[in-house]
PyMOL CGO cylinders between C-alpha atoms (Angstrom):
from pymol import cmd
from pymol.cgo import CYLINDER

trace = [
    CYLINDER, 8.04, 79.94, -142.07, 9.94, 79.83, -138.80, 0.3, 1, 1, 1, 1, 1, 1,
    CYLINDER, 9.94, 79.83, -138.80, 8.32, 80.87, -135.50, 0.3, 1, 1, 1, 1, 1, 1,
    CYLINDER, 8.32, 80.87, -135.50, 10.78, 82.33, -132.98, 0.3, 1, 1, 1, 1, 1, 1,
    CYLINDER, 10.78, 82.33, -132.98, 10.70, 81.28, -130.17, 0.3, 1, 1, 1, 1, 1, 1,
    CYLINDER, 10.70, 81.28, -130.17, 9.16, 77.95, -131.22, 0.3, 1, 1, 1, 1, 1, 1,
    CYLINDER, 9.16, 77.95, -131.22, 5.99, 78.19, -129.10, 0.3, 1, 1, 1, 1, 1, 1,
    CYLINDER, 5.99, 78.19, -129.10, 3.01, 75.87, -129.53, 0.3, 1, 1, 1, 1, 1, 1,
    CYLINDER, 3.01, 75.87, -129.53, -0.41, 75.82, -127.87, 0.3, 1, 1, 1, 1, 1, 1,
    CYLINDER, -0.41, 75.82, -127.87, -1.00, 72.49, -126.16, 0.3, 1, 1, 1, 1, 1, 1,
    CYLINDER, -1.00, 72.49, -126.16, -2.95, 70.96, -123.28, 0.3, 1, 1, 1, 1, 1, 1,
    CYLINDER, -2.95, 70.96, -123.28, -0.85, 70.85, -120.10, 0.3, 1, 1, 1, 1, 1, 1,
    CYLINDER, -0.85, 70.85, -120.10, -1.36, 67.09, -119.95, 0.3, 1, 1, 1, 1, 1, 1,
    CYLINDER, -1.36, 67.09, -119.95, 0.74, 66.77, -123.15, 0.3, 1, 1, 1, 1, 1, 1,
    CYLINDER, 0.74, 66.77, -123.15, 3.66, 68.79, -121.74, 0.3, 1, 1, 1, 1, 1, 1,
    CYLINDER, 3.66, 68.79, -121.74, 6.58, 66.62, -120.57, 0.3, 1, 1, 1, 1, 1, 1,
    CYLINDER, 6.58, 66.62, -120.57, 8.43, 66.96, -117.24, 0.3, 1, 1, 1, 1, 1, 1,
    CYLINDER, 8.43, 66.96, -117.24, 11.18, 69.58, -117.62, 0.3, 1, 1, 1, 1, 1, 1,
    CYLINDER, 11.18, 69.58, -117.62, 9.29, 71.44, -120.38, 0.3, 1, 1, 1, 1, 1, 1,
    CYLINDER, 9.29, 71.44, -120.38, 8.97, 75.23, -120.12, 0.3, 1, 1, 1, 1, 1, 1,
    CYLINDER, 8.97, 75.23, -120.12, 5.60, 76.86, -120.73, 0.3, 1, 1, 1, 1, 1, 1,
    CYLINDER, 5.60, 76.86, -120.73, 3.65, 80.08, -120.26, 0.3, 1, 1, 1, 1, 1, 1,
    CYLINDER, 3.65, 80.08, -120.26, 0.54, 79.75, -118.10, 0.3, 1, 1, 1, 1, 1, 1,
    CYLINDER, 0.54, 79.75, -118.10, -2.24, 82.22, -118.91, 0.3, 1, 1, 1, 1, 1, 1,
    CYLINDER, -2.24, 82.22, -118.91, -5.53, 81.80, -117.04, 0.3, 1, 1, 1, 1, 1, 1,
    CYLINDER, -5.53, 81.80, -117.04, -7.64, 84.63, -115.66, 0.3, 1, 1, 1, 1, 1, 1,
    CYLINDER, -7.64, 84.63, -115.66, -5.25, 87.33, -114.47, 0.3, 1, 1, 1, 1, 1, 1,
    CYLINDER, -5.25, 87.33, -114.47, -2.34, 84.94, -113.99, 0.3, 1, 1, 1, 1, 1, 1,
    CYLINDER, -2.34, 84.94, -113.99, 0.61, 85.06, -116.39, 0.3, 1, 1, 1, 1, 1, 1,
    CYLINDER, 0.61, 85.06, -116.39, 3.81, 83.22, -115.48, 0.3, 1, 1, 1, 1, 1, 1,
    CYLINDER, 3.81, 83.22, -115.48, 6.42, 80.86, -116.86, 0.3, 1, 1, 1, 1, 1, 1,
    CYLINDER, 6.42, 80.86, -116.86, 6.76, 77.44, -115.25, 0.3, 1, 1, 1, 1, 1, 1,
    CYLINDER, 6.76, 77.44, -115.25, 8.37, 74.03, -115.66, 0.3, 1, 1, 1, 1, 1, 1,
    CYLINDER, 8.37, 74.03, -115.66, 6.33, 70.86, -115.49, 0.3, 1, 1, 1, 1, 1, 1,
    CYLINDER, 6.33, 70.86, -115.49, 7.56, 68.53, -112.76, 0.3, 1, 1, 1, 1, 1, 1,
    CYLINDER, 7.56, 68.53, -112.76, 7.52, 64.78, -112.41, 0.3, 1, 1, 1, 1, 1, 1,
    CYLINDER, 7.52, 64.78, -112.41, 4.74, 63.26, -110.34, 0.3, 1, 1, 1, 1, 1, 1,
    CYLINDER, 4.74, 63.26, -110.34, 5.13, 63.36, -106.58, 0.3, 1, 1, 1, 1, 1, 1,
    CYLINDER, 5.13, 63.36, -106.58, 5.04, 60.12, -104.61, 0.3, 1, 1, 1, 1, 1, 1,
    CYLINDER, 5.04, 60.12, -104.61, 2.51, 61.70, -102.23, 0.3, 1, 1, 1, 1, 1, 1,
    CYLINDER, 2.51, 61.70, -102.23, 0.16, 64.61, -102.85, 0.3, 1, 1, 1, 1, 1, 1,
    CYLINDER, 0.16, 64.61, -102.85, -0.93, 66.06, -106.19, 0.3, 1, 1, 1, 1, 1, 1,
    CYLINDER, -0.93, 66.06, -106.19, -0.31, 63.81, -109.17, 0.3, 1, 1, 1, 1, 1, 1,
    CYLINDER, -0.31, 63.81, -109.17, 0.72, 66.64, -111.46, 0.3, 1, 1, 1, 1, 1, 1,
    CYLINDER, 0.72, 66.64, -111.46, 2.56, 69.80, -110.44, 0.3, 1, 1, 1, 1, 1, 1,
    CYLINDER, 2.56, 69.80, -110.44, 4.53, 72.65, -111.89, 0.3, 1, 1, 1, 1, 1, 1,
    CYLINDER, 4.53, 72.65, -111.89, 7.20, 74.93, -110.48, 0.3, 1, 1, 1, 1, 1, 1,
    CYLINDER, 7.20, 74.93, -110.48, 6.44, 78.62, -110.99, 0.3, 1, 1, 1, 1, 1, 1,
    CYLINDER, 6.44, 78.62, -110.99, 9.31, 80.75, -112.31, 0.3, 1, 1, 1, 1, 1, 1,
    CYLINDER, 9.31, 80.75, -112.31, 7.68, 84.16, -112.75, 0.3, 1, 1, 1, 1, 1, 1,
    CYLINDER, 7.68, 84.16, -112.75, 7.96, 86.99, -113.53, 0.3, 1, 1, 1, 1, 1, 1,
    CYLINDER, 7.96, 86.99, -113.53, 4.74, 87.19, -111.51, 0.3, 1, 1, 1, 1, 1, 1,
    CYLINDER, 4.74, 87.19, -111.51, 3.11, 84.46, -109.46, 0.3, 1, 1, 1, 1, 1, 1,
    CYLINDER, 3.11, 84.46, -109.46, -0.42, 83.38, -108.67, 0.3, 1, 1, 1, 1, 1, 1,
    CYLINDER, -0.42, 83.38, -108.67, -2.59, 84.55, -105.75, 0.3, 1, 1, 1, 1, 1, 1,
    CYLINDER, -2.59, 84.55, -105.75, -0.56, 85.52, -102.66, 0.3, 1, 1, 1, 1, 1, 1,
    CYLINDER, -0.56, 85.52, -102.66, 2.60, 83.69, -103.77, 0.3, 1, 1, 1, 1, 1, 1,
    CYLINDER, 2.60, 83.69, -103.77, 5.74, 85.85, -103.94, 0.3, 1, 1, 1, 1, 1, 1,
    CYLINDER, 5.74, 85.85, -103.94, 8.37, 83.21, -104.74, 0.3, 1, 1, 1, 1, 1, 1,
    CYLINDER, 8.37, 83.21, -104.74, 8.92, 80.02, -106.67, 0.3, 1, 1, 1, 1, 1, 1,
    CYLINDER, 8.92, 80.02, -106.67, 6.30, 77.51, -105.52, 0.3, 1, 1, 1, 1, 1, 1,
    CYLINDER, 6.30, 77.51, -105.52, 5.18, 73.98, -106.44, 0.3, 1, 1, 1, 1, 1, 1,
    CYLINDER, 5.18, 73.98, -106.44, 1.61, 74.31, -107.63, 0.3, 1, 1, 1, 1, 1, 1,
    CYLINDER, 1.61, 74.31, -107.63, -0.98, 71.60, -108.24, 0.3, 1, 1, 1, 1, 1, 1,
    CYLINDER, -0.98, 71.60, -108.24, -2.23, 71.58, -111.77, 0.3, 1, 1, 1, 1, 1, 1,
    CYLINDER, -2.23, 71.58, -111.77, -5.72, 72.21, -113.09, 0.3, 1, 1, 1, 1, 1, 1,
    CYLINDER, -5.72, 72.21, -113.09, -6.59, 71.39, -116.70, 0.3, 1, 1, 1, 1, 1, 1,
    CYLINDER, -6.59, 71.39, -116.70, -5.66, 74.20, -119.09, 0.3, 1, 1, 1, 1, 1, 1,
    CYLINDER, -5.66, 74.20, -119.09, -4.04, 74.93, -122.41, 0.3, 1, 1, 1, 1, 1, 1,
    CYLINDER, -4.04, 74.93, -122.41, -0.54, 76.44, -122.23, 0.3, 1, 1, 1, 1, 1, 1,
    CYLINDER, -0.54, 76.44, -122.23, 1.91, 78.13, -124.59, 0.3, 1, 1, 1, 1, 1, 1,
    CYLINDER, 1.91, 78.13, -124.59, 4.77, 75.62, -124.54, 0.3, 1, 1, 1, 1, 1, 1,
    CYLINDER, 4.77, 75.62, -124.54, 8.41, 75.95, -125.55, 0.3, 1, 1, 1, 1, 1, 1,
    CYLINDER, 8.41, 75.95, -125.55, 9.07, 72.34, -124.62, 0.3, 1, 1, 1, 1, 1, 1,
    CYLINDER, 9.07, 72.34, -124.62, 12.81, 71.94, -124.16, 0.3, 1, 1, 1, 1, 1, 1,
    CYLINDER, 12.81, 71.94, -124.16, 13.63, 74.57, -126.81, 0.3, 1, 1, 1, 1, 1, 1,
    CYLINDER, 13.63, 74.57, -126.81, 15.34, 76.93, -124.38, 0.3, 1, 1, 1, 1, 1, 1,
    CYLINDER, 15.34, 76.93, -124.38, 18.67, 77.55, -122.70, 0.3, 1, 1, 1, 1, 1, 1,
    CYLINDER, 18.67, 77.55, -122.70, 19.45, 78.74, -119.20, 0.3, 1, 1, 1, 1, 1, 1,
    CYLINDER, 19.45, 78.74, -119.20, 22.23, 81.31, -119.16, 0.3, 1, 1, 1, 1, 1, 1,
    CYLINDER, 22.23, 81.31, -119.16, 24.12, 81.39, -115.86, 0.3, 1, 1, 1, 1, 1, 1,
    CYLINDER, 24.12, 81.39, -115.86, 26.22, 84.27, -114.57, 0.3, 1, 1, 1, 1, 1, 1,
    CYLINDER, 26.22, 84.27, -114.57, 29.95, 84.36, -115.14, 0.3, 1, 1, 1, 1, 1, 1,
    CYLINDER, 29.95, 84.36, -115.14, 30.48, 87.09, -112.53, 0.3, 1, 1, 1, 1, 1, 1,
    CYLINDER, 30.48, 87.09, -112.53, 32.02, 85.42, -109.48, 0.3, 1, 1, 1, 1, 1, 1,
    CYLINDER, 32.02, 85.42, -109.48, 30.06, 87.68, -107.10, 0.3, 1, 1, 1, 1, 1, 1,
    CYLINDER, 30.06, 87.68, -107.10, 26.73, 86.34, -108.48, 0.3, 1, 1, 1, 1, 1, 1,
    CYLINDER, 26.73, 86.34, -108.48, 27.28, 82.95, -106.79, 0.3, 1, 1, 1, 1, 1, 1,
    CYLINDER, 27.28, 82.95, -106.79, 26.84, 82.05, -103.12, 0.3, 1, 1, 1, 1, 1, 1,
    CYLINDER, 26.84, 82.05, -103.12, 27.66, 79.03, -100.96, 0.3, 1, 1, 1, 1, 1, 1,
    CYLINDER, 27.66, 79.03, -100.96, 24.74, 79.78, -98.64, 0.3, 1, 1, 1, 1, 1, 1,
    CYLINDER, 24.74, 79.78, -98.64, 21.19, 78.64, -99.25, 0.3, 1, 1, 1, 1, 1, 1,
    CYLINDER, 21.19, 78.64, -99.25, 18.81, 81.10, -100.88, 0.3, 1, 1, 1, 1, 1, 1,
    CYLINDER, 18.81, 81.10, -100.88, 16.80, 83.69, -99.00, 0.3, 1, 1, 1, 1, 1, 1,
    CYLINDER, 16.80, 83.69, -99.00, 13.56, 82.70, -100.80, 0.3, 1, 1, 1, 1, 1, 1,
    CYLINDER, 13.56, 82.70, -100.80, 13.15, 85.83, -102.94, 0.3, 1, 1, 1, 1, 1, 1,
    CYLINDER, 13.15, 85.83, -102.94, 11.99, 85.27, -105.63, 0.3, 1, 1, 1, 1, 1, 1,
    CYLINDER, 11.99, 85.27, -105.63, 13.68, 82.52, -107.73, 0.3, 1, 1, 1, 1, 1, 1,
    CYLINDER, 13.68, 82.52, -107.73, 17.11, 81.05, -107.03, 0.3, 1, 1, 1, 1, 1, 1,
    CYLINDER, 17.11, 81.05, -107.03, 18.92, 78.33, -108.97, 0.3, 1, 1, 1, 1, 1, 1,
    CYLINDER, 18.92, 78.33, -108.97, 21.29, 75.76, -107.48, 0.3, 1, 1, 1, 1, 1, 1,
    CYLINDER, 21.29, 75.76, -107.48, 24.12, 73.93, -109.22, 0.3, 1, 1, 1, 1, 1, 1,
    CYLINDER, 24.12, 73.93, -109.22, 25.09, 70.51, -107.84, 0.3, 1, 1, 1, 1, 1, 1,
    CYLINDER, 25.09, 70.51, -107.84, 27.61, 68.57, -109.91, 0.3, 1, 1, 1, 1, 1, 1,
    CYLINDER, 27.61, 68.57, -109.91, 26.55, 69.19, -113.51, 0.3, 1, 1, 1, 1, 1, 1,
    CYLINDER, 26.55, 69.19, -113.51, 22.83, 69.44, -112.66, 0.3, 1, 1, 1, 1, 1, 1,
    CYLINDER, 22.83, 69.44, -112.66, 20.86, 72.66, -112.34, 0.3, 1, 1, 1, 1, 1, 1,
    CYLINDER, 20.86, 72.66, -112.34, 17.90, 72.99, -109.97, 0.3, 1, 1, 1, 1, 1, 1,
    CYLINDER, 17.90, 72.99, -109.97, 15.17, 75.53, -109.21, 0.3, 1, 1, 1, 1, 1, 1,
    CYLINDER, 15.17, 75.53, -109.21, 15.02, 76.23, -105.47, 0.3, 1, 1, 1, 1, 1, 1,
    CYLINDER, 15.02, 76.23, -105.47, 11.32, 76.26, -104.60, 0.3, 1, 1, 1, 1, 1, 1,
    CYLINDER, 11.32, 76.26, -104.60, 8.77, 76.09, -101.82, 0.3, 1, 1, 1, 1, 1, 1,
    CYLINDER, 8.77, 76.09, -101.82, 7.14, 72.66, -101.79, 0.3, 1, 1, 1, 1, 1, 1,
    CYLINDER, 7.14, 72.66, -101.79, 4.99, 73.37, -98.72, 0.3, 1, 1, 1, 1, 1, 1,
    CYLINDER, 4.99, 73.37, -98.72, 1.22, 72.90, -98.66, 0.3, 1, 1, 1, 1, 1, 1,
    CYLINDER, 1.22, 72.90, -98.66, 0.76, 76.71, -98.79, 0.3, 1, 1, 1, 1, 1, 1,
    CYLINDER, 0.76, 76.71, -98.79, 2.96, 79.74, -99.52, 0.3, 1, 1, 1, 1, 1, 1,
    CYLINDER, 2.96, 79.74, -99.52, 3.07, 80.48, -95.78, 0.3, 1, 1, 1, 1, 1, 1,
    CYLINDER, 3.07, 80.48, -95.78, 4.36, 76.99, -94.88, 0.3, 1, 1, 1, 1, 1, 1,
    CYLINDER, 4.36, 76.99, -94.88, 7.87, 76.82, -96.32, 0.3, 1, 1, 1, 1, 1, 1,
    CYLINDER, 7.87, 76.82, -96.32, 9.28, 73.41, -97.19, 0.3, 1, 1, 1, 1, 1, 1,
    CYLINDER, 9.28, 73.41, -97.19, 12.48, 73.64, -99.31, 0.3, 1, 1, 1, 1, 1, 1,
    CYLINDER, 12.48, 73.64, -99.31, 12.48, 71.54, -102.47, 0.3, 1, 1, 1, 1, 1, 1,
    CYLINDER, 12.48, 71.54, -102.47, 14.60, 71.47, -105.61, 0.3, 1, 1, 1, 1, 1, 1,
    CYLINDER, 14.60, 71.47, -105.61, 13.40, 70.78, -109.16, 0.3, 1, 1, 1, 1, 1, 1,
    CYLINDER, 13.40, 70.78, -109.16, 15.86, 69.43, -111.73, 0.3, 1, 1, 1, 1, 1, 1,
    CYLINDER, 15.86, 69.43, -111.73, 15.43, 71.70, -114.77, 0.3, 1, 1, 1, 1, 1, 1,
    CYLINDER, 15.43, 71.70, -114.77, 16.22, 68.89, -117.25, 0.3, 1, 1, 1, 1, 1, 1,
    CYLINDER, 16.22, 68.89, -117.25, 13.97, 66.18, -115.88, 0.3, 1, 1, 1, 1, 1, 1,
    CYLINDER, 13.97, 66.18, -115.88, 11.43, 67.93, -113.66, 0.3, 1, 1, 1, 1, 1, 1,
    CYLINDER, 11.43, 67.93, -113.66, 12.36, 65.60, -110.79, 0.3, 1, 1, 1, 1, 1, 1,
    CYLINDER, 12.36, 65.60, -110.79, 11.47, 67.03, -107.37, 0.3, 1, 1, 1, 1, 1, 1,
    CYLINDER, 11.47, 67.03, -107.37, 14.02, 66.54, -104.59, 0.3, 1, 1, 1, 1, 1, 1,
    CYLINDER, 14.02, 66.54, -104.59, 12.51, 66.96, -101.13, 0.3, 1, 1, 1, 1, 1, 1,
    CYLINDER, 12.51, 66.96, -101.13, 15.79, 66.90, -99.24, 0.3, 1, 1, 1, 1, 1, 1,
    CYLINDER, 15.79, 66.90, -99.24, 19.25, 68.41, -99.51, 0.3, 1, 1, 1, 1, 1, 1,
    CYLINDER, 19.25, 68.41, -99.51, 20.93, 68.28, -102.88, 0.3, 1, 1, 1, 1, 1, 1,
    CYLINDER, 20.93, 68.28, -102.88, 23.57, 65.60, -103.39, 0.3, 1, 1, 1, 1, 1, 1,
    CYLINDER, 23.57, 65.60, -103.39, 27.16, 66.70, -102.83, 0.3, 1, 1, 1, 1, 1, 1,
    CYLINDER, 27.16, 66.70, -102.83, 28.24, 70.31, -102.80, 0.3, 1, 1, 1, 1, 1, 1,
    CYLINDER, 28.24, 70.31, -102.80, 25.93, 72.96, -104.22, 0.3, 1, 1, 1, 1, 1, 1,
    CYLINDER, 25.93, 72.96, -104.22, 26.22, 76.64, -105.07, 0.3, 1, 1, 1, 1, 1, 1,
    CYLINDER, 26.22, 76.64, -105.07, 23.41, 79.18, -105.61, 0.3, 1, 1, 1, 1, 1, 1,
    CYLINDER, 23.41, 79.18, -105.61, 22.56, 82.21, -107.74, 0.3, 1, 1, 1, 1, 1, 1,
    CYLINDER, 22.56, 82.21, -107.74, 19.62, 84.55, -108.18, 0.3, 1, 1, 1, 1, 1, 1,
    CYLINDER, 19.62, 84.55, -108.18, 21.02, 85.98, -111.44, 0.3, 1, 1, 1, 1, 1, 1,
    CYLINDER, 21.02, 85.98, -111.44, 20.06, 83.92, -114.47, 0.3, 1, 1, 1, 1, 1, 1,
    CYLINDER, 20.06, 83.92, -114.47, 18.26, 84.08, -117.78, 0.3, 1, 1, 1, 1, 1, 1,
    CYLINDER, 18.26, 84.08, -117.78, 16.11, 81.78, -119.88, 0.3, 1, 1, 1, 1, 1, 1,
    CYLINDER, 16.11, 81.78, -119.88, 16.54, 82.39, -123.59, 0.3, 1, 1, 1, 1, 1, 1,
    CYLINDER, 16.54, 82.39, -123.59, 15.59, 80.86, -126.91, 0.3, 1, 1, 1, 1, 1, 1,
    CYLINDER, 15.59, 80.86, -126.91, 18.84, 80.39, -128.84, 0.3, 1, 1, 1, 1, 1, 1,
    CYLINDER, 18.84, 80.39, -128.84, 19.17, 79.61, -132.49, 0.3, 1, 1, 1, 1, 1, 1,
    CYLINDER, 19.17, 79.61, -132.49, 21.62, 79.64, -135.37, 0.3, 1, 1, 1, 1, 1, 1,
    CYLINDER, 21.62, 79.64, -135.37, 19.40, 81.83, -137.56, 0.3, 1, 1, 1, 1, 1, 1,
    CYLINDER, 19.40, 81.83, -137.56, 18.36, 84.47, -135.02, 0.3, 1, 1, 1, 1, 1, 1,
    CYLINDER, 18.36, 84.47, -135.02, 19.82, 86.38, -132.09, 0.3, 1, 1, 1, 1, 1, 1,
    CYLINDER, 19.82, 86.38, -132.09, 19.08, 85.14, -128.55, 0.3, 1, 1, 1, 1, 1, 1,
    CYLINDER, 19.08, 85.14, -128.55, 15.52, 85.94, -127.40, 0.3, 1, 1, 1, 1, 1, 1,
    CYLINDER, 15.52, 85.94, -127.40, 15.21, 86.52, -123.66, 0.3, 1, 1, 1, 1, 1, 1,
    CYLINDER, 15.21, 86.52, -123.66, 12.17, 84.80, -122.19, 0.3, 1, 1, 1, 1, 1, 1,
    CYLINDER, 12.17, 84.80, -122.19, 12.72, 85.47, -118.48, 0.3, 1, 1, 1, 1, 1, 1,
    CYLINDER, 12.72, 85.47, -118.48, 15.60, 87.13, -116.64, 0.3, 1, 1, 1, 1, 1, 1,
    CYLINDER, 15.60, 87.13, -116.64, 16.46, 87.57, -112.95, 0.3, 1, 1, 1, 1, 1, 1,
    CYLINDER, 16.46, 87.57, -112.95, 16.82, 89.89, -111.28, 0.3, 1, 1, 1, 1, 1, 1,
    CYLINDER, 16.82, 89.89, -111.28, 13.68, 91.38, -112.81, 0.3, 1, 1, 1, 1, 1, 1,
    CYLINDER, 13.68, 91.38, -112.81, 14.01, 94.88, -114.28, 0.3, 1, 1, 1, 1, 1, 1,
    CYLINDER, 14.01, 94.88, -114.28, 12.98, 97.62, -111.88, 0.3, 1, 1, 1, 1, 1, 1,
    CYLINDER, 12.98, 97.62, -111.88, 9.60, 99.19, -112.67, 0.3, 1, 1, 1, 1, 1, 1,
    CYLINDER, 9.60, 99.19, -112.67, 9.73, 102.80, -113.86, 0.3, 1, 1, 1, 1, 1, 1,
    CYLINDER, 9.73, 102.80, -113.86, 8.00, 105.24, -111.49, 0.3, 1, 1, 1, 1, 1, 1,
]
cmd.load_cgo(trace, "trace")
């Protein structure tokens, strides 16, 4: 039997940097990537991707980790970038809610690495490695807030996991 997407329940501590997972504790439900350890501050963090966020957070944010079990996809996902030229910008993101940056052939999540959601400190998380960059990206970079995470496979159609911009809520 094949499970699509290939989720597995696992302790967060067993998730590798750059792995995608669904966090579900209390009323919180969001997708995130595990990051590499910071040189200073919390030993283990994650970068929230949405579609919702925790507490009073309204954008991508580096969050300290507390022990929990997560629904992990590992690295079994693809990020689909826009091909529409108008979806890309040379200017830095406006913080709402999740932007991606391309520098060279590397893709980064633009996130708030500040000590609280109200204290903004721009950081970038490499989606492949989970490395946190606390300064400007190397070289030239370009930004988009239109992207999709999908599970792709040869035996099934693409399965969207998360897509920005988020669909508008029906009134």
